[in-house]
N, C-alpha and C positions, 0 to 999 in steps of 0.2 A: 219710423223710418223705412221699416221693412215693407210696409204696405205701400208707400208712396213709390219705392223701388221698383216695387211689382206693379204698379199703375204704370210707372215710367216705361218698364219693359215692354209692356202691353202696348202703350202709344209707340214707341220704336217699332217694336215687332210688328204691328197693323199695317206698319207704312210699306207700300209695298215698293220696289224698286223700279215698277212699270208706272209709277206716281212723277212725271219727269216736269209737269208744269206746275206753277205755284197753284192754280184752281184744282187741277186734280190732287197736289196734296191736300188742300184744304177739304177737300170733298172727302179724301180718306182719314182725316184726322178729326172733323165733326161729330161721328157718333162715338169717338173714344174718348173726346174731351168732353161730351155730352155726359158719358158714364163715369168718367171720373170726377165732373161736377157734382152728380148725383151724391156722390162720396164725402163732399166736404160740408165741414171743415175737417180738414185730415192734419195729424199731427205729423209734421216731417220730421223733427227731432224735438230735444228736450225747451227750444227758444224758437222754433219756427211752425207756423201752420198757414198751408195751403186753404185758402178760402175761396178759390175762383179758379176756372183758365177759360180761356175763349178760343177759338179758332174762326177767324172772319176771314171772307176775300171780299176784296174790295180794290179798284183801279189796278188792277192785274198784280195784286200781292196777296200772300196769304198772310194775316198776322196771328201766331200764337203767342197769346200771352198768359203769363200766371202771376195770379196775387197772392201774395204772402201777409200774414201780420207776423212781427217780429214781439216777441215779451220783452219790454224794455227792462223791467226789473230785471231779469236773468244777463241781458248785456250789458247792464249797468254793473251789476255784480262781479260778472268777469273782468270788466273793465278795472273796476276796484282790486280786485286781487292780483292784477298785474301791472297796477300803476301805483302812486302813492297818492291818488286824487282821492274825495271821497266820493259816494255816489252822488250828492249835487253838483259837485266839482265837475264829472265827468259828463252830466246831463247837460250845464253849462255848454261845457267845450263841445259837445255835439250840437249844439243850437250856431256854433261860430262859424265860419266861412272854411277854416280847417278843419272842423270835426266833419262838416257836410263834405269836404274833400273826402276827408278819410272813409268815411263811408261808404262814399261814391265807388273809392279803392276796390275796396272789400270785397262790394258787391260785383264791381266790374269782375275782378278776380274770378268770384265763383260763376259768375254767367262764362267767362273764357274757359274754364274749366269744360264746363256742361258743353260746351261749343265741341270741344275736341273730345268729348267722349260721348254724352249722353245723343247729342242732337247730329251725330257725325252723317247719319244718312240722307240728311236735309243740306249738305253743306254744297252740294252743286244745284240745287234746284233757285233758279232767278226767281228774283219775286219773292222770298222767304224770307220774313222777319220773327224774329223768336225773342221775346222779352220776358224779365223778371220785374214785378212791382212790388217792392218791399215798403209795408205801412208799419209803424209802431202802435203798440197799444198805449203809449203816452204820447199825445198828437202835437207834444211839445218837441218831439225828435223829427225832422223834417223826412218826409219819403223820400225813396230813392228808385230811380228807373235804371235798371241794366239791362243792354243789349246782350241777349247772347249772341245772334250772328242778323246778318243784314246785306242780304245778297241780289246784288243787281239793282243796286238803288242810285 
């Protein structure tokens, strides 16, 4: 986690206040993201691994995307520790619509917190979109896309 925090701080601190358009922001982000990409996979915490990042400029927008893989066994163990369900029952729950909505809500909350803290310098840039994509190492659990910010779309 410490390593990711340092990389994230480098990413945000390297962002110049002068980059006021989405295109300029993307141009400044590309070398930092390339450096970050060279360090992947990167453990973020005991459950999450950053597997990739991209900064792409297209159609007057800068898309900054982070790809994560979640260790399903750790997630399911935590769920079992906080409820009365078995690992199999929790896995079955995550595959239901209610389970998918629960995962979406959790990851949307993480993205919202990131928008208000780590990515605040990007808040005023029209055409800036930042997303987190979460996949699970157990492919039975549905992937989740959370939007950190989407300005001017």
